[in-house]
C-alpha positions as a Markdown table, in Angstrom:
| # | Residue | x | y | z |
|---|---|---|---|---|
| 1 | Met | 107.3 | 39.0 | 97.1 |
| 2 | Arg | 103.7 | 40.2 | 97.9 |
| 3 | Gln | 105.0 | 41.8 | 101.2 |
| 4 | Glu | 107.7 | 43.6 | 99.4 |
| 5 | Ile | 105.3 | 45.0 | 96.8 |
| 6 | Asp | 102.9 | 46.1 | 99.5 |
| 7 | Phe | 105.7 | 47.8 | 101.3 |
| 8 | Leu | 106.9 | 49.6 | 98.2 |
| 9 | Ala | 103.3 | 50.7 | 97.4 |
| 10 | Arg | 102.9 | 52.2 | 100.9 |
| 11 | Glu | 106.2 | 54.0 | 100.6 |
| 12 | Leu | 105.4 | 55.4 | 97.2 |
| 13 | Ala | 101.9 | 56.5 | 98.4 |
| 14 | Ala | 103.5 | 58.3 | 101.4 |
| 15 | Ala | 105.9 | 60.1 | 99.1 |
| 16 | Ala | 103.1 | 61.5 | 96.9 |
| 17 | Gly | 100.6 | 64.2 | 97.7 |
| 18 | Leu | 96.9 | 64.3 | 96.8 |
| 19 | Gly | 96.2 | 62.9 | 93.4 |
| 20 | Gly | 99.7 | 61.5 | 93.0 |
| 21 | Arg | 101.3 | 65.0 | 92.8 |
| 22 | Asn | 104.8 | 65.4 | 94.2 |
| 23 | Arg | 104.9 | 66.9 | 97.7 |
| 24 | Lys | 106.7 | 70.1 | 98.0 |
| 25 | Ala | 109.0 | 70.2 | 101.0 |
| 26 | Gly | 110.6 | 73.4 | 102.1 |
| 27 | Ser | 114.4 | 73.5 | 102.2 |
| 28 | Tyr | 116.2 | 73.3 | 105.5 |
| 29 | Ala | 117.4 | 76.9 | 105.1 |
| 30 | Glu | 113.9 | 78.2 | 104.4 |
| 31 | Arg | 112.4 | 76.4 | 107.4 |
| 32 | Ala | 115.2 | 77.7 | 109.6 |
| 33 | Arg | 114.7 | 81.2 | 108.3 |
| 34 | Val | 111.0 | 81.0 | 109.1 |
| 35 | Asn | 111.6 | 79.6 | 112.6 |
| 36 | Val | 114.1 | 82.3 | 113.5 |
| 37 | Thr | 111.8 | 85.0 | 112.3 |
| 38 | Arg | 109.0 | 83.5 | 114.4 |
| 39 | Ala | 111.2 | 83.2 | 117.4 |
| 40 | Ile | 112.4 | 86.8 | 117.1 |
| 41 | Gly | 108.8 | 88.0 | 116.8 |
| 42 | Ala | 107.7 | 86.0 | 119.9 |
| 43 | Thr | 110.6 | 87.4 | 121.9 |
| 44 | Leu | 109.8 | 91.0 | 120.8 |
| 45 | Arg | 106.2 | 90.4 | 122.0 |
| 46 | Arg | 107.5 | 89.2 | 125.4 |
| 47 | Ile | 109.8 | 92.2 | 125.7 |
| 48 | Arg | 107.0 | 94.5 | 124.8 |
| 49 | Thr | 105.1 | 93.5 | 128.0 |
| 50 | Ala | 108.1 | 94.5 | 130.1 |
| 51 | Asp | 109.5 | 97.4 | 128.2 |
| 52 | Ala | 107.6 | 98.9 | 125.3 |
| 53 | Ser | 110.3 | 101.4 | 124.4 |
| 54 | Leu | 112.9 | 98.7 | 124.1 |
| 55 | Ala | 110.6 | 96.5 | 122.0 |
| 56 | Arg | 109.9 | 99.4 | 119.7 |
| 57 | His | 113.6 | 100.1 | 119.3 |
| 58 | Leu | 114.4 | 96.5 | 118.6 |
| 59 | Ala | 111.5 | 96.1 | 116.1 |
| 60 | Leu | 112.9 | 99.1 | 114.1 |
| 61 | Arg | 116.5 | 97.8 | 114.2 |
| 62 | Ile | 116.2 | 94.1 | 113.7 |
| 63 | Lys | 115.7 | 93.0 | 110.1 |
| 64 | Thr | 115.0 | 89.4 | 109.2 |
| 65 | Gly | 115.1 | 87.6 | 105.8 |
| 66 | Asn | 117.9 | 85.6 | 104.3 |
| 67 | Phe | 120.1 | 87.1 | 107.1 |
| 68 | Cys | 119.2 | 88.5 | 110.5 |
| 69 | Val | 120.7 | 91.9 | 111.1 |
| 70 | Tyr | 120.7 | 94.3 | 114.0 |
| 71 | Arg | 121.3 | 97.8 | 112.7 |
| 72 | Pro | 121.9 | 100.3 | 115.5 |
| 73 | Glu | 121.1 | 103.9 | 115.1 |
| 74 | Ala | 123.5 | 105.9 | 112.9 |
């Protein structure tokens, strides 16, 4: 019984933040959105070293947020 109580106490402590407050975990969608935005930014930086004009064009045309969109010139 003591082992089970100790196990439960460790699990509960791991689930709580500082001072016993609930931890806030980002949603899967939000984490994916942030990771995609970072990946696009990193890719644009790499493109900039090879072709500044193309990087500028893409930076102006690619929009990130809830959706990622490429909007070509009108």
